[in-house]
C-alpha positions in Angstrom: 15.4 -5.6 33.8 18.4 -7.4 32.3 16.3 -10.5 31.7 13.8 -8.4 29.8 16.5 -6.9 27.6 18.1 -10.2 27.0 14.7 -11.7 26.0 14.0 -8.8 23.7 17.4 -9.1 22.1 16.8 -12.8 21.5 13.4 -12.0 20.0 15.2 -9.6 17.6 17.7 -12.2 16.6 14.9 -14.8 16.2 12.8 -12.4 14.2 15.7 -11.7 11.9 16.2 -15.4 11.3 12.5 -16.0 10.5 12.1 -12.9 8.3 12.9 -12.9 4.6 16.6 -12.3 3.9 17.6 -8.8 4.8 19.8 -6.6 2.9 23.3 -6.1 4.3 22.2 -2.6 5.5 19.2 -3.9 7.4 21.4 -6.6 9.0 23.9 -4.0 10.0 21.2 -1.7 11.5 19.7 -4.6 13.4 23.1 -5.6 14.8 23.7 -1.9 15.7 20.4 -1.7 17.5 21.1 -4.9 19.4 24.5 -3.6 20.5 23.1 -0.3 21.5 20.5 -2.0 23.7 23.2 -4.2 25.3 25.2 -1.0 26.0 22.3 0.9 27.4 21.4 -2.1 29.6 24.9 -2.1 31.0 24.7 1.6 31.7 21.4 1.1 33.5 23.0 -1.7 35.7 26.0 0.5 36.5 23.7 3.4 37.4 21.5 1.3 39.7 24.7 0.0 41.5 26.0 3.5 41.9 22.7 4.8 43.1 22.5 2.0 45.7 26.0 2.7 46.9 25.5 6.5 47.2 22.2 6.0 49.0 23.9 3.8 51.4 26.7 6.3 51.9 24.1 9.1 52.5 22.3 7.0 55.1 25.6 6.4 56.9 26.5 10.1 56.8 23.1 11.2 58.1 23.4 8.7 60.9 26.9 9.9 61.7 25.9 13.6 61.5 28.2 14.1 58.5 29.0 17.5 57.1 26.1 19.3 55.4 28.1 20.0 52.2 29.0 16.4 51.8 25.4 15.4 52.3 24.2 18.0 49.8 26.8 16.8 47.3 25.6 13.3 47.7 22.0 14.3 47.3 22.9 16.2 44.1 24.8 13.2 42.8 21.8 11.0 43.6 19.4 13.4 41.7 21.7 13.4 38.7 22.0 9.6 38.7 18.2 9.3 38.9 17.8 11.7 36.0 20.4 9.9 34.0 18.7 6.5 34.9 15.3 7.9 33.8 16.7 9.2 30.5 18.4 5.8 29.7 15.2 3.9 30.6 13.2 6.2 28.3 15.7 5.7 25.4 15.6 2.0 26.0 11.8 1.9 26.0 11.7 4.0 22.8 14.2 1.6 21.2 12.1 -1.4 22.3 8.9 0.2 20.9 10.6 0.9 17.6 11.9 -2.7 17.4 8.5 -4.1 18.2 6.8 -1.9 15.6 9.4 -3.0 13.0 9.0 -6.7 13.8 5.2 -6.4 13.9 5.3 -4.8 10.4 7.6 -7.5 9.1 5.5 -10.3 10.6 2.4 -8.7 9.1 4.0 -8.5 5.6 5.3 -12.1 6.0 1.8 -13.3 6.9 0.4 -11.5 3.8 3.1 -13.1 1.6 2.3 -16.5 3.0 -1.5 -16.3 2.7 -2.5 -17.9 -0.6 -4.4 -15.7 -3.0 -8.1 -16.4 -3.2 -9.1 -18.8 -6.0 -10.3 -17.1 -9.1 -14.1 -16.9 -9.5 -15.5 -19.9 -11.1 -17.8 -19.5 -14.0 -20.4 -22.0 -14.9 -19.5 -23.5 -18.2 -22.5 -24.5 -20.3 -22.9 -28.1 -21.1 -22.5 -28.8 -24.7 -20.9 -27.2 -27.7 -21.0 -23.5 -28.3 -19.8 -20.9 -30.7 -18.4 -17.4 -29.9 -19.9 -14.2 -31.2 -18.4 -10.7 -30.9 -21.1 -8.0 -30.1 -21.5 -5.4 -32.8 -22.8 -1.9 -32.6 -26.6 -2.0 -32.4 -26.8 -5.5 -31.1 -29.1 -6.5 -28.3 -29.5 -9.9 -26.6 -32.9 -10.4 -28.2 -31.6 -9.6 -31.7 -28.6 -12.0 -31.2 -31.0 -14.7 -29.8 -33.3 -14.4 -32.8 -30.4 -14.5 -35.3 -28.9 -17.6 -33.7 -32.2 -19.3 -33.0 -31.8 -19.4 -29.2 -33.3 -17.6 -26.2 -32.1 -14.6 -24.2 -32.1 -16.6 -20.9 -29.9 -19.3 -22.5 -27.4 -16.6 -23.6 -27.4 -15.0 -20.2 -26.9 -18.4 -18.5 -24.0 -19.4 -20.8 -22.2 -16.1 -20.2 -23.1 -15.5 -16.5 -24.9 -12.3 -17.3 -26.8 -10.7 -14.5 -28.8 -8.3 -16.8 -29.3 -7.6 -20.5 -26.4 -5.1 -20.8 -23.8 -6.0 -23.4 -21.1 -3.9 -25.0 -19.5 -3.6 -28.4 -16.5 -6.0 -28.7 -17.8 -8.3 -25.9 -17.4 -12.0 -26.8 -20.5 -14.1 -26.1 -20.9 -17.9 -26.1 -23.9 -19.0 -28.1 -25.3 -22.5 -28.3 -24.9 -24.3 -31.7 
């Protein structure tokens, strides 16, 4: 149990070192969580030692036919220690789960930050010189093609148009 907590604490410290610089508040909170886990781990160790000692005493008393009230007191103490131990384990597991969720989120954000953005879409540039024309109200590709002595397919190719739809204000490349 102690090795698991120590390993988890080391993972927290390592995660803090890898992550982007934290604010002073985040560093303080991480340090506090680490110290709380160490404290809870110590409490669990003490409870386990006390439990073993009381169980041993109870076994001796039962073998020696000790007084019933002393045996009942020890049994009650054992039950209380077990309940306290269970509560501490649950708190420790909840803290571990919270730390894991926090670190997982930070790792995910770091991976997103480190992933390069996709390259911008490439547009085929037409070979040769061209001029630019701004679409006016009432224009169609066929009217523009006729006015500039070219073809609709050539205009569509030069401007990567998938269909004949154009809009007012759109800039079109036209062959010279």
